[in-house]
C-alpha positions in Angstrom: -9.9 -70.9 -31.7 -10.3 -67.8 -32.1 -8.4 -64.7 -30.9 -9.9 -62.8 -28.5 -10.3 -59.7 -30.5 -12.0 -61.7 -33.2 -14.4 -63.0 -29.9 -14.8 -59.8 -28.8 -15.4 -55.9 -30.5 -16.9 -53.1 -29.2 -19.9 -51.6 -29.6 -22.4 -48.0 -29.1 -20.6 -46.7 -25.2 -17.8 -48.9 -25.3 -19.2 -52.1 -24.6 -17.5 -55.5 -25.4 -19.6 -58.2 -26.6 -18.9 -61.0 -27.9 -19.3 -61.2 -32.5 -21.7 -63.4 -34.0 -23.7 -65.0 -31.6 -20.4 -66.9 -29.4 -20.9 -65.7 -25.4 -18.7 -64.0 -23.5 -16.8 -66.3 -20.9 -14.4 -66.0 -18.5 -11.4 -66.4 -20.6 -12.7 -63.6 -22.5 -13.5 -61.8 -19.8 -10.0 -62.3 -18.1 -8.1 -61.0 -21.8 -10.7 -58.3 -21.8 -9.2 -57.1 -18.0 -5.5 -57.7 -19.2 -6.0 -55.4 -22.2 -7.7 -52.7 -19.9 -5.2 -52.9 -17.5 -3.0 -49.7 -17.6 0.4 -48.5 -16.0 -1.0 -46.5 -13.7 -4.6 -45.5 -12.0 -6.7 -48.3 -10.7 -9.8 -50.1 -12.2 -13.0 -50.3 -10.9 -15.0 -54.1 -11.6 -18.3 -54.2 -10.9 -21.8 -56.2 -12.1 -25.5 -56.6 -11.9 -27.5 -59.0 -10.7 -27.8 -61.4 -14.0 -26.8 -64.2 -14.1 -23.0 -65.4 -14.5 -22.3 -61.9 -13.8 -20.2 -61.9 -10.7 -18.1 -64.7 -12.2 -17.3 -62.7 -15.6 -16.8 -59.3 -13.3 -14.6 -61.6 -11.0 -12.4 -62.7 -14.5 -12.3 -59.4 -15.6 -10.7 -58.6 -12.2 -8.5 -61.7 -11.9 -7.1 -60.7 -15.5 -6.6 -56.9 -15.0 -4.5 -57.9 -11.6 -2.6 -60.2 -13.3 -1.3 -57.4 -16.2 -0.5 -55.7 -13.0 -3.6 -53.3 -12.6 -4.9 -52.1 -9.1 -8.2 -53.1 -9.6 -11.5 -51.8 -7.3 -14.1 -54.5 -7.0 -17.6 -53.2 -6.0 -19.4 -56.6 -6.4 -23.0 -55.6 -7.5 -24.5 -52.7 -8.5 -26.5 -50.3 -11.2 -23.9 -49.4 -14.0 -24.3 -44.9 -13.1 -23.4 -46.1 -9.3 -20.1 -48.0 -10.6 -19.3 -44.9 -13.3 -19.8 -42.6 -10.3 -17.4 -44.5 -8.3 -15.0 -45.0 -10.3 -15.0 -40.8 -10.9 -15.4 -40.3 -6.9 -12.4 -42.7 -6.1 -10.0 -41.2 -8.5 -9.6 -44.8 -10.8 -8.6 -44.6 -15.0 -11.3 -47.0 -16.1 -13.8 -49.1 -14.9 -16.1 -52.4 -15.5 -19.8 -52.8 -15.6 -20.8 -56.7 -16.4 -24.6 -56.7 -17.7 -26.1 -60.5 -18.4 -29.2 -60.3 -19.0 -30.1 -61.3 -22.5 -27.0 -61.2 -23.5 -23.9 -60.7 -22.1 -21.6 -57.2 -22.1 -18.6 -55.7 -20.4 -19.4 -52.0 -20.7 -16.4 -50.2 -19.9 -15.4 -46.2 -19.4 -13.6 -43.8 -18.9 -12.4 -42.5 -15.5 -14.8 -39.3 -15.6 -17.6 -41.4 -15.7 -18.1 -41.7 -19.8 -17.5 -43.5 -22.5 -14.0 -44.0 -23.5 -12.2 -42.0 -26.0 -12.0 -44.6 -29.0 -8.4 -44.3 -29.1 -8.3 -46.7 -25.6 -10.4 -48.7 -27.4 -8.0 -49.3 -30.3 -5.4 -49.5 -27.1 -7.6 -52.7 -25.6 -8.4 -54.1 -29.4 -4.6 -54.1 -30.1 -4.3 -55.8 -26.8 -6.7 -58.5 -26.7 -4.3 -59.8 -30.3 -1.5 -60.2 -27.5 -1.1 -62.2 -24.0 0.5 -59.8 -21.3 1.8 -62.0 -19.0 3.8 -61.5 -15.7 4.7 -63.3 -12.8 2.6 -63.1 -9.3 5.3 -61.1 -7.8 4.4 -58.5 -10.2 0.8 -58.5 -10.0 -1.7 -55.9 -9.4 -3.8 -56.1 -5.9 -8.1 -56.5 -5.8 -9.3 -54.6 -2.7 -13.2 -54.8 -2.3 -15.4 -51.9 -2.3 -19.4 -53.3 -1.1 -20.7 -48.7 -1.3 -21.5 -48.1 -5.3 -24.7 -48.0 -4.6 -25.2 -45.2 -2.0 -22.5 -43.6 -2.7 -24.4 -42.9 -5.8 -27.7 -42.8 -4.5 -26.4 -39.9 -2.5 -25.5 -37.6 -5.3 -28.4 -38.9 -7.6 -30.7 -37.3 -4.7 -29.2 -34.1 -5.0 -30.1 -33.5 -7.9 -34.1 -33.7 -6.4 -33.5 -30.5 -4.8 -37.7 -29.1 -5.3 -40.7 -31.7 -4.5 -42.5 -31.9 -6.8 -46.1 -31.0 -5.9 -48.0 -32.1 -8.8 -47.1 -35.7 -10.1 -45.4 -38.5 -7.9 -42.8 -41.5 -9.8 -43.8 -44.9 -9.8 -39.7 -46.2 -11.4 -40.0 -49.7 -12.9 -36.6 -51.7 -14.0 -35.4 -55.5 -14.1 -32.5 -54.4 -11.6 -32.5 -55.1 -7.7 -30.0 -51.7 -7.6 -31.7 -49.5 -9.8 -35.0 -50.1 -7.5 -32.7 -50.1 -3.9 -31.7 -46.6 -5.3 -34.9 -45.2 -6.6 -36.5 -46.1 -3.5 -34.3 -44.4 -1.4 -34.0 -41.1 -3.3 -37.9 -41.1 -3.8 -38.9 -42.6 -0.2 -41.7 -39.6 0.6 -41.1 -37.9 -1.8 -44.4 -36.4 -4.2 -47.8 -36.4 -4.0 -49.8 -39.8 -4.4 -52.2 -37.4 -5.2 -51.0 -36.1 -8.4 -50.6 -37.2 -11.8 -48.4 -40.6 -12.0 -46.1 -40.8 -14.2 -44.9 -44.5 -14.9 -40.8 -43.9 -15.4 -39.5 -47.8 -16.8 -35.3 -47.7 -16.5 -33.3 -50.1 -18.5 -31.5 -52.4 -16.3 -27.5 -51.3 -16.6 -30.3 -47.8 -15.3 -29.5 -45.7 -18.5 -32.2 -45.6 -20.9 -35.2 -44.1 -19.6 -38.9 -43.5 -20.8 -41.9 -41.6 -19.1 -45.9 -42.3 -18.7 -48.5 -40.1 -18.1 -51.5 -40.3 -18.8 -52.1 -36.7 -20.3 -48.9 -37.3 -22.1 -48.7 -41.2 -23.5 -45.2 -42.4 -23.8 -42.6 -39.8 -23.8 -38.5 -40.8 -24.5 -35.1 -40.3 -23.0 -34.2 -37.8 -26.2 -37.6 -35.6 -25.3 -36.7 -35.3 -21.3 -33.3 -34.4 -22.5 -34.2 -31.6 -24.1 -36.2 -30.7 -21.2 -33.5 -30.8 -18.5 -31.6 -28.7 -21.2 -33.9 -26.2 -21.7 -33.8 -25.1 -18.1 -30.5 -25.1 -18.4 -30.6 -22.7 -21.7 -33.0 -20.4 -19.3 -30.6 -20.2 -16.8 -28.1 -19.0 -19.2 -25.5 -22.2 -19.2 -24.9 -24.3 -21.9 -25.5 -27.7 -22.0 -23.1 -31.1 -23.1 -23.2 -34.5 -25.2 -20.1 -36.8 -25.3 -20.6 -37.3 -28.6 -22.6 -35.6 -31.6 -26.1 -33.9 -30.3 -28.7 -34.0 -32.7 -30.2 -31.8 -34.6 -33.5 -30.9 -32.4 -31.4 -30.2 -29.3 -29.5 -27.4 -31.3 -32.2 -25.4 -32.3 -33.1 -26.1 -28.6 -30.3 -23.8 -27.8 -30.1 -21.6 -30.5 -33.9 -20.2 -29.1 -31.8 -19.0 -26.0 -28.5 -17.7 -27.6 -27.0 -20.7 -26.0 -24.8 -23.5 -27.2 -24.2 -27.4 -27.2 -21.2 -28.5 -26.2 -19.7 -31.8 -27.8 -17.1 -32.8 -29.6 -18.5 -33.2 -33.2 -18.2 -37.0 -33.9 -20.0 -40.2 -32.8 -17.7 -40.5 -29.9 -14.7 -38.7 -28.4 -11.6 -40.0 -30.4 -8.4 -39.4 -29.1 -7.3 -39.4 -26.0 -3.9 -38.2 -25.7 -4.6 -35.7 -27.9 -8.6 -34.3 -27.4 -9.5 -31.3 -28.5 -10.3 -28.2 -26.7 -13.9 -29.2 -27.6 -13.9 -32.3 -26.0 -12.5 -31.7 -22.7 -15.3 -28.8 -22.1 -18.2 -31.3 -23.4 -17.1 -34.5 -21.4 -16.3 -32.0 -18.6 -19.5 -30.6 -18.8 -21.4 -33.7 -19.4 -19.5 -35.4 -15.9 -21.1 -32.8 -14.0 -24.7 -32.7 -15.6 -25.1 -36.4 -15.9 -28.4 -36.2 -16.7 -27.1 -37.0 -20.0 -25.5 -40.1 -19.9 -27.6 -41.3 -16.9 -30.9 -42.6 -16.7 -31.8 -42.1 -12.9 -30.2 -38.6 -12.6 -31.9 -37.9 -15.9 -35.3 -38.8 -13.8 -33.8 -36.9 -10.7 -34.1 -34.1 -12.9 -37.2 -34.2 -14.5 -39.0 -34.3 -11.1 -36.6 -31.9 -10.0 -38.1 -29.7 -12.9 -41.6 -30.4 -12.6 -41.5 -29.4 -8.3 -39.3 -26.4 -8.8 -41.7 -25.1 -11.9 -44.9 -26.6 -9.8 -46.0 -28.9 -12.9 -47.4 -31.8 -14.2 -45.3 -33.3 -17.5 -47.8 -32.1 -19.8 -47.2 -28.4 -19.4 -43.4 -28.7 -18.6 -43.0 -30.5 -22.8 -45.4 -27.7 -24.3 -43.2 -25.6 -26.1 -40.3 -28.3 -26.9 -39.7 -29.2 -30.5 -41.0 -32.0 -31.9 -38.2 -34.6 -32.6 -38.1 -38.3 -34.2 -34.8 -40.6 -35.1 -34.4 -44.0 -36.9 -31.0 -46.0 -36.8 -30.5 -48.6 -39.3 -28.0 -51.2 -39.9 -26.2 -51.1 -43.6 -23.6 -54.4 -44.1 -21.2 -52.4 -46.7 -17.3 -52.9 -47.9 -14.8 -50.5 -47.3 -16.9 -48.1 -44.6 -15.0 -45.5 -44.6 -14.1 -45.0 -48.0 -17.7 -44.9 -48.4 -17.9 -42.1 -46.2 -15.9 -39.7 -47.8 -17.2 -40.5 -50.8 -21.0 -39.7 -49.1 -20.1 -37.2 -46.8 -20.5 -33.3 -46.8 -18.0 -31.7 -47.8 -16.3 -30.2 -44.6 -18.5 -32.4 -42.5 -16.6 -35.5 -42.9 -15.8 -36.0 -39.1 -19.6 -35.5 -38.0 -20.6 -38.2 -40.8 -23.5 -35.7 -42.2 -24.8 -37.2 -46.0 -27.5 -34.9 -45.9 -28.7 -31.5 -43.9 -31.8 -29.4 -45.0 -34.9 -28.4 -43.8 -36.6 -32.2 -43.5 -34.3 -33.5 -41.4 -30.7 -34.8 -40.5 -29.2 -37.9 -41.9 -25.5 -39.2 -41.0 -23.3 -42.4 -41.3 -20.8 -44.2 -39.4 -18.8 -47.2 -39.4 -19.8 -49.9 -37.1 -16.6 -51.0 -34.8 -16.6 -54.1 -36.8 -15.8 -52.5 -39.9 -18.4 -54.7 -41.4 -21.2 -52.1 -42.4 -22.0 -48.3 -41.4 -24.6 -47.5 -38.8 -27.4 -44.8 -41.4 -28.9 -42.1 -38.3 -32.2 -39.4 -39.6 -33.1 -37.4 -37.3 -36.8 -35.0 -38.0 -39.3 -33.2 -37.1 -41.1 -36.1 -37.9 -41.6 -40.0 -37.1 -42.9 -40.4 -40.9 -40.3 -37.9 -42.6 -37.4 -40.2 -40.5 -38.6 -43.2 -42.1 -38.9 -41.6 -46.1 -35.4 -40.6 -45.1 -34.3 -43.7 -44.0 -35.7 -45.3 -47.2 -33.7 -42.4 -49.5 -30.8 -42.5 -48.0 -30.1 -46.6 -47.7 -30.4 -47.2 -51.3 -28.4 -43.9 -51.9 -25.9 -45.9 -49.5 -26.3 -49.1 -51.1 -25.6 -48.2 -54.7 -22.3 -46.2 -53.7 -21.2 -49.3 -52.2 -21.6 -51.7 -55.2 -19.8 -48.7 -57.2 
């Protein structure tokens, strides 16, 4: 039988998933709970509405408490609600179990943002061993059933202005997401105005908007809209991780900046840089960059405050397109040293010109790299992606 560390691995945004085509079992979830257990602070555990999500969440909480941790079991709620509840309740970390299509354990820090990479590495190391305590030293599990309500009150605070020219239709496969959004938006907006269809992922983090005038508007463009208002107010915007080039250019037009740790992930929780701490603090307060529901509320607030339709509000934002492609290679860390622009190794930049920015980063399994291309047009991004994919494949063979 494979060890736990071989069965599970981290992907983007601290999602722990089954390696290969396997499924996460209750044994896996309990092992992940034991590995996540920390000496101080509580761990919040919650789950979505998918089949088996509750069983995996109970298993995770059982494993964490068996390793001596104090758990707060929040039951069924959407992932943004779990992250906010963990922050409000002073937890050290949290886990939200998601089982639509495939099962995953989405872990997050006490500030509601993805884990530091150093914490992920501690968990990966702990998965290789078994921490067992006698039952007299177990932690405890406490129930908390108000995560959605607590979060809805916070998310509603971002919608201060009444949208006069639009109304929102929300679609999501998550009952929790629909319930939270329905509670906030009930009676809000102008039914005779522009209809905006917001589609929110089941975990509540990804979002797109559609209107007849704009067509589909994806998450990055909506984030730009929210950031521009901050810039106009003389404030900086925060990104937990790496900031898109187009967003950095937009900030420069207003004499502002993007607060970011500069890399794809925040690296070390025990000795974070001042830049990383500032970025995480601001990102945890602004919320829209990591939370699809708050992003929607912030966009609607902008439309209400400025008395605009979505199309009117989007005018003047820079065009932006990005493409991500996985490329299997051996020894990805050596490839970074070989290809990165001098002085930009931490950010993984291998190309940065007028046509676009190209970055690579090792995937968490250590068996490949993710090629990320940003450009002002989708066609240019696709061309750059094909070009640099060839360069990476050739460099890996040498």
